[in-house]
mmCIF entry with sequence, helices, sheets and N, C-alpha, C, O atoms, coordinates in Angstrom:
data_MODEL
# 
_entry.id   MODEL 
# 
_entity.id                         1 
_entity.type                       polymer 
_entity.pdbx_number_of_molecules   1 
# 
_entity_poly.entity_id                      1 
_entity_poly.type                           'polypeptide(L)' 
_entity_poly.nstd_linkage                   no 
_entity_poly.nstd_monomer                   no 
_entity_poly.pdbx_seq_one_letter_code       MEDKISYAIDKDRINQQKMKLIVVNRRPQYTEQSQKTARQEIEKQLFQIFKKYD 
_entity_poly.pdbx_seq_one_letter_code_can   MEDKISYAIDKDRINQQKMKLIVVNRRPQYTEQSQKTARQEIEKQLFQIFKKYD 
_entity_poly.pdbx_strand_id                 A 
# 
loop_
_entity_poly_seq.entity_id 
_entity_poly_seq.num 
_entity_poly_seq.mon_id 
_entity_poly_seq.hetero 
1 1  MET n 
1 2  GLU n 
1 3  ASP n 
1 4  LYS n 
1 5  ILE n 
1 6  SER n 
1 7  TYR n 
1 8  ALA n 
1 9  ILE n 
1 10 ASP n 
1 11 LYS n 
1 12 ASP n 
1 13 ARG n 
1 14 ILE n 
1 15 ASN n 
1 16 GLN n 
1 17 GLN n 
1 18 LYS n 
1 19 MET n 
1 20 LYS n 
1 21 LEU n 
1 22 ILE n 
1 23 VAL n 
1 24 VAL n 
1 25 ASN n 
1 26 ARG n 
1 27 ARG n 
1 28 PRO n 
1 29 GLN n 
1 30 TYR n 
1 31 THR n 
1 32 GLU n 
1 33 GLN n 
1 34 SER n 
1 35 GLN n 
1 36 LYS n 
1 37 THR n 
1 38 ALA n 
1 39 ARG n 
1 40 GLN n 
1 41 GLU n 
1 42 ILE n 
1 43 GLU n 
1 44 LYS n 
1 45 GLN n 
1 46 LEU n 
1 47 PHE n 
1 48 GLN n 
1 49 ILE n 
1 50 PHE n 
1 51 LYS n 
1 52 LYS n 
1 53 TYR n 
1 54 ASP n 
# 
_struct_asym.id          A 
_struct_asym.entity_id   1 
# 
_struct_conf.conf_type_id            HELX_P 
_struct_conf.id                      HELX_P1 
_struct_conf.pdbx_PDB_helix_id       AA1 
_struct_conf.beg_label_comp_id       GLU 
_struct_conf.beg_label_asym_id       A 
_struct_conf.beg_label_seq_id        32 
_struct_conf.pdbx_beg_PDB_ins_code   ? 
_struct_conf.end_label_comp_id       LYS 
_struct_conf.end_label_asym_id       A 
_struct_conf.end_label_seq_id        52 
_struct_conf.pdbx_end_PDB_ins_code   ? 
_struct_conf.beg_auth_comp_id        GLU 
_struct_conf.beg_auth_asym_id        A 
_struct_conf.beg_auth_seq_id         32 
_struct_conf.end_auth_comp_id        LYS 
_struct_conf.end_auth_asym_id        A 
_struct_conf.end_auth_seq_id         52 
_struct_conf.pdbx_PDB_helix_class    1 
_struct_conf.details                 ? 
_struct_conf.pdbx_PDB_helix_length   21 
# 
_struct_conf_type.id          HELX_P 
_struct_conf_type.criteria    ? 
_struct_conf_type.reference   ? 
# 
_struct_sheet.id               AA1 
_struct_sheet.type             ? 
_struct_sheet.number_strands   2 
_struct_sheet.details          ? 
# 
_struct_sheet_order.sheet_id     AA1 
_struct_sheet_order.range_id_1   1 
_struct_sheet_order.range_id_2   2 
_struct_sheet_order.offset       ? 
_struct_sheet_order.sense        anti-parallel 
# 
loop_
_struct_sheet_range.sheet_id 
_struct_sheet_range.id 
_struct_sheet_range.beg_label_comp_id 
_struct_sheet_range.beg_label_asym_id 
_struct_sheet_range.beg_label_seq_id 
_struct_sheet_range.pdbx_beg_PDB_ins_code 
_struct_sheet_range.end_label_comp_id 
_struct_sheet_range.end_label_asym_id 
_struct_sheet_range.end_label_seq_id 
_struct_sheet_range.pdbx_end_PDB_ins_code 
_struct_sheet_range.beg_auth_comp_id 
_struct_sheet_range.beg_auth_asym_id 
_struct_sheet_range.beg_auth_seq_id 
_struct_sheet_range.end_auth_comp_id 
_struct_sheet_range.end_auth_asym_id 
_struct_sheet_range.end_auth_seq_id 
AA1 1 SER A 6  ? GLN A 16 ? SER A 6  GLN A 16 
AA1 2 MET A 19 ? GLN A 29 ? MET A 19 GLN A 29 
# 
loop_
_atom_site.group_PDB 
_atom_site.id 
_atom_site.type_symbol 
_atom_site.label_atom_id 
_atom_site.label_alt_id 
_atom_site.label_comp_id 
_atom_site.label_asym_id 
_atom_site.label_entity_id 
_atom_site.label_seq_id 
_atom_site.pdbx_PDB_ins_code 
_atom_site.Cartn_x 
_atom_site.Cartn_y 
_atom_site.Cartn_z 
_atom_site.occupancy 
_atom_site.B_iso_or_equiv 
_atom_site.pdbx_formal_charge 
_atom_site.auth_seq_id 
_atom_site.auth_comp_id 
_atom_site.auth_asym_id 
_atom_site.auth_atom_id 
_atom_site.pdbx_PDB_model_num 
ATOM 1   N N  . MET A 1 1  ? 27.244 -29.910 -5.255 1.00 0.00 ? 1  MET A N  1 
ATOM 2   C CA . MET A 1 1  ? 25.947 -29.346 -4.935 1.00 0.00 ? 1  MET A CA 1 
ATOM 3   C C  . MET A 1 1  ? 24.842 -30.280 -5.425 1.00 0.00 ? 1  MET A C  1 
ATOM 4   O O  . MET A 1 1  ? 25.072 -31.192 -6.218 1.00 0.00 ? 1  MET A O  1 
ATOM 5   N N  . GLU A 1 2  ? 23.686 -30.028 -4.944 1.00 0.00 ? 2  GLU A N  1 
ATOM 6   C CA . GLU A 1 2  ? 22.543 -30.860 -5.292 1.00 0.00 ? 2  GLU A CA 1 
ATOM 7   C C  . GLU A 1 2  ? 21.866 -30.329 -6.544 1.00 0.00 ? 2  GLU A C  1 
ATOM 8   O O  . GLU A 1 2  ? 21.946 -29.138 -6.846 1.00 0.00 ? 2  GLU A O  1 
ATOM 9   N N  . ASP A 1 3  ? 21.207 -31.205 -7.261 1.00 0.00 ? 3  ASP A N  1 
ATOM 10  C CA . ASP A 1 3  ? 20.487 -30.789 -8.455 1.00 0.00 ? 3  ASP A CA 1 
ATOM 11  C C  . ASP A 1 3  ? 19.206 -30.054 -8.102 1.00 0.00 ? 3  ASP A C  1 
ATOM 12  O O  . ASP A 1 3  ? 18.890 -29.018 -8.687 1.00 0.00 ? 3  ASP A O  1 
ATOM 13  N N  . LYS A 1 4  ? 18.467 -30.601 -7.135 1.00 0.00 ? 4  LYS A N  1 
ATOM 14  C CA . LYS A 1 4  ? 17.199 -29.986 -6.746 1.00 0.00 ? 4  LYS A CA 1 
ATOM 15  C C  . LYS A 1 4  ? 17.376 -29.307 -5.401 1.00 0.00 ? 4  LYS A C  1 
ATOM 16  O O  . LYS A 1 4  ? 17.662 -29.960 -4.397 1.00 0.00 ? 4  LYS A O  1 
ATOM 17  N N  . ILE A 1 5  ? 17.207 -28.005 -5.386 1.00 0.00 ? 5  ILE A N  1 
ATOM 18  C CA . ILE A 1 5  ? 17.340 -27.230 -4.163 1.00 0.00 ? 5  ILE A CA 1 
ATOM 19  C C  . ILE A 1 5  ? 15.967 -26.685 -3.799 1.00 0.00 ? 5  ILE A C  1 
ATOM 20  O O  . ILE A 1 5  ? 15.287 -26.092 -4.637 1.00 0.00 ? 5  ILE A O  1 
ATOM 21  N N  . SER A 1 6  ? 15.560 -26.885 -2.556 1.00 0.00 ? 6  SER A N  1 
ATOM 22  C CA . SER A 1 6  ? 14.294 -26.322 -2.119 1.00 0.00 ? 6  SER A CA 1 
ATOM 23  C C  . SER A 1 6  ? 14.539 -24.896 -1.646 1.00 0.00 ? 6  SER A C  1 
ATOM 24  O O  . SER A 1 6  ? 15.636 -24.560 -1.199 1.00 0.00 ? 6  SER A O  1 
ATOM 25  N N  . TYR A 1 7  ? 13.533 -24.081 -1.747 1.00 0.00 ? 7  TYR A N  1 
ATOM 26  C CA . TYR A 1 7  ? 13.662 -22.675 -1.402 1.00 0.00 ? 7  TYR A CA 1 
ATOM 27  C C  . TYR A 1 7  ? 12.690 -22.297 -0.295 1.00 0.00 ? 7  TYR A C  1 
ATOM 28  O O  . TYR A 1 7  ? 11.553 -22.769 -0.261 1.00 0.00 ? 7  TYR A O  1 
ATOM 29  N N  . ALA A 1 8  ? 13.151 -21.440 0.610  1.00 0.00 ? 8  ALA A N  1 
ATOM 30  C CA . ALA A 1 8  ? 12.276 -20.834 1.604  1.00 0.00 ? 8  ALA A CA 1 
ATOM 31  C C  . ALA A 1 8  ? 11.820 -19.509 1.007  1.00 0.00 ? 8  ALA A C  1 
ATOM 32  O O  . ALA A 1 8  ? 12.627 -18.767 0.447  1.00 0.00 ? 8  ALA A O  1 
ATOM 33  N N  . ILE A 1 9  ? 10.553 -19.218 1.123  1.00 0.00 ? 9  ILE A N  1 
ATOM 34  C CA . ILE A 1 9  ? 9.998  -18.004 0.534  1.00 0.00 ? 9  ILE A CA 1 
ATOM 35  C C  . ILE A 1 9  ? 9.469  -17.113 1.651  1.00 0.00 ? 9  ILE A C  1 
ATOM 36  O O  . ILE A 1 9  ? 8.656  -17.535 2.473  1.00 0.00 ? 9  ILE A O  1 
ATOM 37  N N  . ASP A 1 10 ? 9.952  -15.868 1.662  1.00 0.00 ? 10 ASP A N  1 
ATOM 38  C CA . ASP A 1 10 ? 9.489  -14.870 2.624  1.00 0.00 ? 10 ASP A CA 1 
ATOM 39  C C  . ASP A 1 10 ? 8.729  -13.793 1.863  1.00 0.00 ? 10 ASP A C  1 
ATOM 40  O O  . ASP A 1 10 ? 9.210  -13.286 0.850  1.00 0.00 ? 10 ASP A O  1 
ATOM 41  N N  . LYS A 1 11 ? 7.552  -13.446 2.347  1.00 0.00 ? 11 LYS A N  1 
ATOM 42  C CA . LYS A 1 11 ? 6.764  -12.382 1.726  1.00 0.00 ? 11 LYS A CA 1 
ATOM 43  C C  . LYS A 1 11 ? 6.521  -11.286 2.750  1.00 0.00 ? 11 LYS A C  1 
ATOM 44  O O  . LYS A 1 11 ? 6.116  -11.548 3.882  1.00 0.00 ? 11 LYS A O  1 
ATOM 45  N N  . ASP A 1 12 ? 6.777  -10.051 2.331  1.00 0.00 ? 12 ASP A N  1 
ATOM 46  C CA . ASP A 1 12 ? 6.539  -8.891  3.183  1.00 0.00 ? 12 ASP A CA 1 
ATOM 47  C C  . ASP A 1 12 ? 5.690  -7.887  2.417  1.00 0.00 ? 12 ASP A C  1 
ATOM 48  O O  . ASP A 1 12 ? 5.865  -7.689  1.215  1.00 0.00 ? 12 ASP A O  1 
ATOM 49  N N  . ARG A 1 13 ? 4.776  -7.264  3.133  1.00 0.00 ? 13 ARG A N  1 
ATOM 50  C CA . ARG A 1 13 ? 3.950  -6.219  2.532  1.00 0.00 ? 13 ARG A CA 1 
ATOM 51  C C  . ARG A 1 13 ? 4.440  -4.873  3.031  1.00 0.00 ? 13 ARG A C  1 
ATOM 52  O O  . ARG A 1 13 ? 4.666  -4.678  4.226  1.00 0.00 ? 13 ARG A O  1 
ATOM 53  N N  . ILE A 1 14 ? 4.601  -3.949  2.095  1.00 0.00 ? 14 ILE A N  1 
ATOM 54  C CA . ILE A 1 14 ? 5.051  -2.600  2.431  1.00 0.00 ? 14 ILE A CA 1 
ATOM 55  C C  . ILE A 1 14 ? 3.981  -1.629  1.963  1.00 0.00 ? 14 ILE A C  1 
ATOM 56  O O  . ILE A 1 14 ? 3.629  -1.603  0.784  1.00 0.00 ? 14 ILE A O  1 
ATOM 57  N N  . ASN A 1 15 ? 3.468  -0.836  2.885  1.00 0.00 ? 15 ASN A N  1 
ATOM 58  C CA . ASN A 1 15 ? 2.493  0.191   2.562  1.00 0.00 ? 15 ASN A CA 1 
ATOM 59  C C  . ASN A 1 15 ? 3.159  1.547   2.750  1.00 0.00 ? 15 ASN A C  1 
ATOM 60  O O  . ASN A 1 15 ? 3.508  1.933   3.866  1.00 0.00 ? 15 ASN A O  1 
ATOM 61  N N  . GLN A 1 16 ? 3.330  2.265   1.645  1.00 0.00 ? 16 GLN A N  1 
ATOM 62  C CA . GLN A 1 16 ? 3.955  3.580   1.695  1.00 0.00 ? 16 GLN A CA 1 
ATOM 63  C C  . GLN A 1 16 ? 3.028  4.549   0.992  1.00 0.00 ? 16 GLN A C  1 
ATOM 64  O O  . GLN A 1 16 ? 2.886  4.511   -0.231 1.00 0.00 ? 16 GLN A O  1 
ATOM 65  N N  . GLN A 1 17 ? 2.403  5.409   1.758  1.00 0.00 ? 17 GLN A N  1 
ATOM 66  C CA . GLN A 1 17 ? 1.426  6.357   1.251  1.00 0.00 ? 17 GLN A CA 1 
ATOM 67  C C  . GLN A 1 17 ? 0.369  5.601   0.448  1.00 0.00 ? 17 GLN A C  1 
ATOM 68  O O  . GLN A 1 17 ? -0.354 4.785   1.019  1.00 0.00 ? 17 GLN A O  1 
ATOM 69  N N  . LYS A 1 18 ? 0.259  5.846   -0.849 1.00 0.00 ? 18 LYS A N  1 
ATOM 70  C CA . LYS A 1 18 ? -0.764 5.182   -1.655 1.00 0.00 ? 18 LYS A CA 1 
ATOM 71  C C  . LYS A 1 18 ? -0.253 3.914   -2.333 1.00 0.00 ? 18 LYS A C  1 
ATOM 72  O O  . LYS A 1 18 ? -1.011 3.222   -3.012 1.00 0.00 ? 18 LYS A O  1 
ATOM 73  N N  . MET A 1 19 ? 1.016  3.614   -2.151 1.00 0.00 ? 19 MET A N  1 
ATOM 74  C CA . MET A 1 19 ? 1.590  2.440   -2.800 1.00 0.00 ? 19 MET A CA 1 
ATOM 75  C C  . MET A 1 19 ? 1.522  1.239   -1.863 1.00 0.00 ? 19 MET A C  1 
ATOM 76  O O  . MET A 1 19 ? 1.768  1.354   -0.662 1.00 0.00 ? 19 MET A O  1 
ATOM 77  N N  . LYS A 1 20 ? 1.192  0.109   -2.423 1.00 0.00 ? 20 LYS A N  1 
ATOM 78  C CA . LYS A 1 20 ? 1.198  -1.146  -1.681 1.00 0.00 ? 20 LYS A CA 1 
ATOM 79  C C  . LYS A 1 20 ? 2.093  -2.122  -2.442 1.00 0.00 ? 20 LYS A C  1 
ATOM 80  O O  . LYS A 1 20 ? 1.807  -2.485  -3.583 1.00 0.00 ? 20 LYS A O  1 
ATOM 81  N N  . LEU A 1 21 ? 3.166  -2.536  -1.801 1.00 0.00 ? 21 LEU A N  1 
ATOM 82  C CA . LEU A 1 21 ? 4.122  -3.425  -2.444 1.00 0.00 ? 21 LEU A CA 1 
ATOM 83  C C  . LEU A 1 21 ? 4.208  -4.740  -1.689 1.00 0.00 ? 21 LEU A C  1 
ATOM 84  O O  . LEU A 1 21 ? 4.082  -4.785  -0.465 1.00 0.00 ? 21 LEU A O  1 
ATOM 85  N N  . ILE A 1 22 ? 4.423  -5.793  -2.434 1.00 0.00 ? 22 ILE A N  1 
ATOM 86  C CA . ILE A 1 22 ? 4.675  -7.100  -1.837 1.00 0.00 ? 22 ILE A CA 1 
ATOM 87  C C  . ILE A 1 22 ? 6.076  -7.520  -2.282 1.00 0.00 ? 22 ILE A C  1 
ATOM 88  O O  . ILE A 1 22 ? 6.349  -7.650  -3.476 1.00 0.00 ? 22 ILE A O  1 
ATOM 89  N N  . VAL A 1 23 ? 6.953  -7.728  -1.309 1.00 0.00 ? 23 VAL A N  1 
ATOM 90  C CA . VAL A 1 23 ? 8.324  -8.133  -1.590 1.00 0.00 ? 23 VAL A CA 1 
ATOM 91  C C  . VAL A 1 23 ? 8.437  -9.630  -1.324 1.00 0.00 ? 23 VAL A C  1 
ATOM 92  O O  . VAL A 1 23 ? 8.098  -10.108 -0.242 1.00 0.00 ? 23 VAL A O  1 
ATOM 93  N N  . VAL A 1 24 ? 8.915  -10.359 -2.323 1.00 0.00 ? 24 VAL A N  1 
ATOM 94  C CA . VAL A 1 24 ? 9.063  -11.802 -2.209 1.00 0.00 ? 24 VAL A CA 1 
ATOM 95  C C  . VAL A 1 24 ? 10.552 -12.135 -2.277 1.00 0.00 ? 24 VAL A C  1 
ATOM 96  O O  . VAL A 1 24 ? 11.226 -11.817 -3.257 1.00 0.00 ? 24 VAL A O  1 
ATOM 97  N N  . ASN A 1 25 ? 11.050 -12.772 -1.233 1.00 0.00 ? 25 ASN A N  1 
ATOM 98  C CA . ASN A 1 25 ? 12.449 -13.200 -1.184 1.00 0.00 ? 25 ASN A CA 1 
ATOM 99  C C  . ASN A 1 25 ? 12.499 -14.718 -1.205 1.00 0.00 ? 25 ASN A C  1 
ATOM 100 O O  . ASN A 1 25 ? 11.788 -15.392 -0.460 1.00 0.00 ? 25 ASN A O  1 
ATOM 101 N N  . ARG A 1 26 ? 13.357 -15.242 -2.075 1.00 0.00 ? 26 ARG A N  1 
ATOM 102 C CA . ARG A 1 26 ? 13.584 -16.694 -2.112 1.00 0.00 ? 26 ARG A CA 1 
ATOM 103 C C  . ARG A 1 26 ? 15.015 -16.948 -1.695 1.00 0.00 ? 26 ARG A C  1 
ATOM 104 O O  . ARG A 1 26 ? 15.940 -16.313 -2.201 1.00 0.00 ? 26 ARG A O  1 
ATOM 105 N N  . ARG A 1 27 ? 15.196 -17.870 -0.781 1.00 0.00 ? 27 ARG A N  1 
ATOM 106 C CA . ARG A 1 27 ? 16.551 -18.236 -0.374 1.00 0.00 ? 27 ARG A CA 1 
ATOM 107 C C  . ARG A 1 27 ? 16.639 -19.750 -0.323 1.00 0.00 ? 27 ARG A C  1 
ATOM 108 O O  . ARG A 1 27 ? 15.716 -20.426 0.131  1.00 0.00 ? 27 ARG A O  1 
ATOM 109 N N  . PRO A 1 28 ? 17.761 -20.272 -0.795 1.00 0.00 ? 28 PRO A N  1 
ATOM 110 C CA . PRO A 1 28 ? 17.903 -21.725 -0.854 1.00 0.00 ? 28 PRO A CA 1 
ATOM 111 C C  . PRO A 1 28 ? 18.024 -22.353 0.526  1.00 0.00 ? 28 PRO A C  1 
ATOM 112 O O  . PRO A 1 28 ? 18.596 -21.763 1.442  1.00 0.00 ? 28 PRO A O  1 
ATOM 113 N N  . GLN A 1 29 ? 17.486 -23.541 0.661  1.00 0.00 ? 29 GLN A N  1 
ATOM 114 C CA . GLN A 1 29 ? 17.624 -24.316 1.886  1.00 0.00 ? 29 GLN A CA 1 
ATOM 115 C C  . GLN A 1 29 ? 18.483 -25.524 1.549  1.00 0.00 ? 29 GLN A C  1 
ATOM 116 O O  . GLN A 1 29 ? 18.065 -26.427 0.826  1.00 0.00 ? 29 GLN A O  1 
ATOM 117 N N  . TYR A 1 30 ? 19.674 -25.515 2.083  1.00 0.00 ? 30 TYR A N  1 
ATOM 118 C CA . TYR A 1 30 ? 20.601 -26.607 1.817  1.00 0.00 ? 30 TYR A CA 1 
ATOM 119 C C  . TYR A 1 30 ? 20.533 -27.639 2.929  1.00 0.00 ? 30 TYR A C  1 
ATOM 120 O O  . TYR A 1 30 ? 20.076 -27.350 4.034  1.00 0.00 ? 30 TYR A O  1 
ATOM 121 N N  . THR A 1 31 ? 20.989 -28.840 2.625  1.00 0.00 ? 31 THR A N  1 
ATOM 122 C CA . THR A 1 31 ? 21.041 -29.874 3.652  1.00 0.00 ? 31 THR A CA 1 
ATOM 123 C C  . THR A 1 31 ? 22.119 -29.502 4.664  1.00 0.00 ? 31 THR A C  1 
ATOM 124 O O  . THR A 1 31 ? 22.982 -28.668 4.389  1.00 0.00 ? 31 THR A O  1 
ATOM 125 N N  . GLU A 1 32 ? 22.062 -30.115 5.811  1.00 0.00 ? 32 GLU A N  1 
ATOM 126 C CA . GLU A 1 32 ? 23.013 -29.814 6.874  1.00 0.00 ? 32 GLU A CA 1 
ATOM 127 C C  . GLU A 1 32 ? 24.447 -30.102 6.428  1.00 0.00 ? 32 GLU A C  1 
ATOM 128 O O  . GLU A 1 32 ? 25.360 -29.343 6.751  1.00 0.00 ? 32 GLU A O  1 
ATOM 129 N N  . GLN A 1 33 ? 24.647 -31.188 5.690  1.00 0.00 ? 33 GLN A N  1 
ATOM 130 C CA . GLN A 1 33 ? 25.982 -31.531 5.206  1.00 0.00 ? 33 GLN A CA 1 
ATOM 131 C C  . GLN A 1 33 ? 26.482 -30.489 4.211  1.00 0.00 ? 33 GLN A C  1 
ATOM 132 O O  . GLN A 1 33 ? 27.653 -30.113 4.255  1.00 0.00 ? 33 GLN A O  1 
ATOM 133 N N  . SER A 1 34 ? 25.627 -30.022 3.327  1.00 0.00 ? 34 SER A N  1 
ATOM 134 C CA . SER A 1 34 ? 26.020 -29.002 2.356  1.00 0.00 ? 34 SER A CA 1 
ATOM 135 C C  . SER A 1 34 ? 26.404 -27.709 3.058  1.00 0.00 ? 34 SER A C  1 
ATOM 136 O O  . SER A 1 34 ? 27.373 -27.055 2.673  1.00 0.00 ? 34 SER A O  1 
ATOM 137 N N  . GLN A 1 35 ? 25.646 -27.336 4.092  1.00 0.00 ? 35 GLN A N  1 
ATOM 138 C CA . GLN A 1 35 ? 25.954 -26.128 4.856  1.00 0.00 ? 35 GLN A CA 1 
ATOM 139 C C  . GLN A 1 35 ? 27.299 -26.264 5.549  1.00 0.00 ? 35 GLN A C  1 
ATOM 140 O O  . GLN A 1 35 ? 28.086 -25.318 5.572  1.00 0.00 ? 35 GLN A O  1 
ATOM 141 N N  . LYS A 1 36 ? 27.564 -27.427 6.110  1.00 0.00 ? 36 LYS A N  1 
ATOM 142 C CA . LYS A 1 36 ? 28.825 -27.651 6.813  1.00 0.00 ? 36 LYS A CA 1 
ATOM 143 C C  . LYS A 1 36 ? 29.998 -27.561 5.840  1.00 0.00 ? 36 LYS A C  1 
ATOM 144 O O  . LYS A 1 36 ? 31.020 -26.949 6.154  1.00 0.00 ? 36 LYS A O  1 
ATOM 145 N N  . THR A 1 37 ? 29.856 -28.162 4.670  1.00 0.00 ? 37 THR A N  1 
ATOM 146 C CA . THR A 1 37 ? 30.912 -28.122 3.658  1.00 0.00 ? 37 THR A CA 1 
ATOM 147 C C  . THR A 1 37 ? 31.157 -26.689 3.192  1.00 0.00 ? 37 THR A C  1 
ATOM 148 O O  . THR A 1 37 ? 32.306 -26.269 3.061  1.00 0.00 ? 37 THR A O  1 
ATOM 149 N N  . ALA A 1 38 ? 30.098 -25.947 2.944  1.00 0.00 ? 38 ALA A N  1 
ATOM 150 C CA . ALA A 1 38 ? 30.233 -24.560 2.503  1.00 0.00 ? 38 ALA A CA 1 
ATOM 151 C C  . ALA A 1 38 ? 30.895 -23.718 3.588  1.00 0.00 ? 38 ALA A C  1 
ATOM 152 O O  . ALA A 1 38 ? 31.758 -22.893 3.288  1.00 0.00 ? 38 ALA A O  1 
ATOM 153 N N  . ARG A 1 39 ? 30.504 -23.914 4.841  1.00 0.00 ? 39 ARG A N  1 
ATOM 154 C CA . ARG A 1 39 ? 31.084 -23.171 5.964  1.00 0.00 ? 39 ARG A CA 1 
ATOM 155 C C  . ARG A 1 39 ? 32.582 -23.447 6.075  1.00 0.00 ? 39 ARG A C  1 
ATOM 156 O O  . ARG A 1 39 ? 33.367 -22.525 6.301  1.00 0.00 ? 39 ARG A O  1 
ATOM 157 N N  . GLN A 1 40 ? 32.979 -24.700 5.918  1.00 0.00 ? 40 GLN A N  1 
ATOM 158 C CA . GLN A 1 40 ? 34.399 -25.051 5.986  1.00 0.00 ? 40 GLN A CA 1 
ATOM 159 C C  . GLN A 1 40 ? 35.184 -24.398 4.850  1.00 0.00 ? 40 GLN A C  1 
ATOM 160 O O  . GLN A 1 40 ? 36.302 -23.928 5.057  1.00 0.00 ? 40 GLN A O  1 
ATOM 161 N N  . GLU A 1 41 ? 34.610 -24.370 3.672  1.00 0.00 ? 41 GLU A N  1 
ATOM 162 C CA . GLU A 1 41 ? 35.283 -23.752 2.530  1.00 0.00 ? 41 GLU A CA 1 
ATOM 163 C C  . GLU A 1 41 ? 35.450 -22.241 2.755  1.00 0.00 ? 41 GLU A C  1 
ATOM 164 O O  . GLU A 1 41 ? 36.501 -21.677 2.449  1.00 0.00 ? 41 GLU A O  1 
ATOM 165 N N  . ILE A 1 42 ? 34.434 -21.609 3.278  1.00 0.00 ? 42 ILE A N  1 
ATOM 166 C CA . ILE A 1 42 ? 34.518 -20.173 3.568  1.00 0.00 ? 42 ILE A CA 1 
ATOM 167 C C  . ILE A 1 42 ? 35.585 -19.904 4.619  1.00 0.00 ? 42 ILE A C  1 
ATOM 168 O O  . ILE A 1 42 ? 36.349 -18.948 4.490  1.00 0.00 ? 42 ILE A O  1 
ATOM 169 N N  . GLU A 1 43 ? 35.649 -20.734 5.657  1.00 0.00 ? 43 GLU A N  1 
ATOM 170 C CA . GLU A 1 43 ? 36.659 -20.567 6.696  1.00 0.00 ? 43 GLU A CA 1 
ATOM 171 C C  . GLU A 1 43 ? 38.063 -20.702 6.115  1.00 0.00 ? 43 GLU A C  1 
ATOM 172 O O  . GLU A 1 43 ? 38.960 -19.948 6.491  1.00 0.00 ? 43 GLU A O  1 
ATOM 173 N N  . LYS A 1 44 ? 38.263 -21.647 5.212  1.00 0.00 ? 44 LYS A N  1 
ATOM 174 C CA . LYS A 1 44 ? 39.571 -21.822 4.577  1.00 0.00 ? 44 LYS A CA 1 
ATOM 175 C C  . LYS A 1 44 ? 39.959 -20.580 3.777  1.00 0.00 ? 44 LYS A C  1 
ATOM 176 O O  . LYS A 1 44 ? 41.094 -20.110 3.851  1.00 0.00 ? 44 LYS A O  1 
ATOM 177 N N  . GLN A 1 45 ? 39.005 -20.062 3.019  1.00 0.00 ? 45 GLN A N  1 
ATOM 178 C CA . GLN A 1 45 ? 39.280 -18.895 2.195  1.00 0.00 ? 45 GLN A CA 1 
ATOM 179 C C  . GLN A 1 45 ? 39.576 -17.671 3.058  1.00 0.00 ? 45 GLN A C  1 
ATOM 180 O O  . GLN A 1 45 ? 40.486 -16.902 2.752  1.00 0.00 ? 45 GLN A O  1 
ATOM 181 N N  . LEU A 1 46 ? 38.812 -17.486 4.134  1.00 0.00 ? 46 LEU A N  1 
ATOM 182 C CA . LEU A 1 46 ? 39.064 -16.364 5.034  1.00 0.00 ? 46 LEU A CA 1 
ATOM 183 C C  . LEU A 1 46 ? 40.424 -16.492 5.709  1.00 0.00 ? 46 LEU A C  1 
ATOM 184 O O  . LEU A 1 46 ? 41.128 -15.497 5.881  1.00 0.00 ? 46 LEU A O  1 
ATOM 185 N N  . PHE A 1 47 ? 40.794 -17.701 6.088  1.00 0.00 ? 47 PHE A N  1 
ATOM 186 C CA . PHE A 1 47 ? 42.087 -17.920 6.712  1.00 0.00 ? 47 PHE A CA 1 
ATOM 187 C C  . PHE A 1 47 ? 43.203 -17.518 5.746  1.00 0.00 ? 47 PHE A C  1 
ATOM 188 O O  . PHE A 1 47 ? 44.175 -16.881 6.153  1.00 0.00 ? 47 PHE A O  1 
ATOM 189 N N  . GLN A 1 48 ? 43.068 -17.886 4.469  1.00 0.00 ? 48 GLN A N  1 
ATOM 190 C CA . GLN A 1 48 ? 44.075 -17.525 3.480  1.00 0.00 ? 48 GLN A CA 1 
ATOM 191 C C  . GLN A 1 48 ? 44.181 -16.006 3.327  1.00 0.00 ? 48 GLN A C  1 
ATOM 192 O O  . GLN A 1 48 ? 45.279 -15.470 3.171  1.00 0.00 ? 48 GLN A O  1 
ATOM 193 N N  . ILE A 1 49 ? 43.056 -15.325 3.371  1.00 0.00 ? 49 ILE A N  1 
ATOM 194 C CA . ILE A 1 49 ? 43.058 -13.865 3.237  1.00 0.00 ? 49 ILE A CA 1 
ATOM 195 C C  . ILE A 1 49 ? 43.732 -13.222 4.445  1.00 0.00 ? 49 ILE A C  1 
ATOM 196 O O  . ILE A 1 49 ? 44.609 -12.374 4.280  1.00 0.00 ? 49 ILE A O  1 
ATOM 197 N N  . PHE A 1 50 ? 43.334 -13.612 5.656  1.00 0.00 ? 50 PHE A N  1 
ATOM 198 C CA . PHE A 1 50 ? 43.880 -12.989 6.860  1.00 0.00 ? 50 PHE A CA 1 
ATOM 199 C C  . PHE A 1 50 ? 45.327 -13.386 7.110  1.00 0.00 ? 50 PHE A C  1 
ATOM 200 O O  . PHE A 1 50 ? 46.056 -12.673 7.799  1.00 0.00 ? 50 PHE A O  1 
ATOM 201 N N  . LYS A 1 51 ? 45.747 -14.515 6.559  1.00 0.00 ? 51 LYS A N  1 
ATOM 202 C CA . LYS A 1 51 ? 47.128 -14.957 6.698  1.00 0.00 ? 51 LYS A CA 1 
ATOM 203 C C  . LYS A 1 51 ? 48.086 -13.991 6.008  1.00 0.00 ? 51 LYS A C  1 
ATOM 204 O O  . LYS A 1 51 ? 49.235 -13.845 6.426  1.00 0.00 ? 51 LYS A O  1 
ATOM 205 N N  . LYS A 1 52 ? 47.611 -13.331 4.951  1.00 0.00 ? 52 LYS A N  1 
ATOM 206 C CA . LYS A 1 52 ? 48.421 -12.356 4.226  1.00 0.00 ? 52 LYS A CA 1 
ATOM 207 C C  . LYS A 1 52 ? 48.774 -11.152 5.116  1.00 0.00 ? 52 LYS A C  1 
ATOM 208 O O  . LYS A 1 52 ? 49.835 -10.553 4.947  1.00 0.00 ? 52 LYS A O  1 
ATOM 209 N N  . TYR A 1 53 ? 47.901 -10.801 6.049  1.00 0.00 ? 53 TYR A N  1 
ATOM 210 C CA . TYR A 1 53 ? 48.082 -9.599  6.858  1.00 0.00 ? 53 TYR A CA 1 
ATOM 211 C C  . TYR A 1 53 ? 48.703 -9.874  8.208  1.00 0.00 ? 53 TYR A C  1 
ATOM 212 O O  . TYR A 1 53 ? 48.782 -8.977  9.047  1.00 0.00 ? 53 TYR A O  1 
ATOM 213 N N  . ASP A 1 54 ? 49.141 -11.086 8.430  1.00 0.00 ? 54 ASP A N  1 
ATOM 214 C CA . ASP A 1 54 ? 49.739 -11.451 9.716  1.00 0.00 ? 54 ASP A CA 1 
ATOM 215 C C  . ASP A 1 54 ? 51.170 -11.008 9.811  1.00 0.00 ? 54 ASP A C  1 
ATOM 216 O O  . ASP A 1 54 ? 51.820 -11.237 10.831 1.00 0.00 ? 54 ASP A O  1 
# 
């Protein structure tokens, strides 16, 4: 993994009766290569799980 990860920030405002809330979500933005590597690892792990039930 990388040392410095940039984050995408999403802000949503929720108005419920007299309350006003701001929800802030941060999610990491990985490089394309990192995403591909992570996707391959997840596929391998899922294959191992589903292989048990075959």
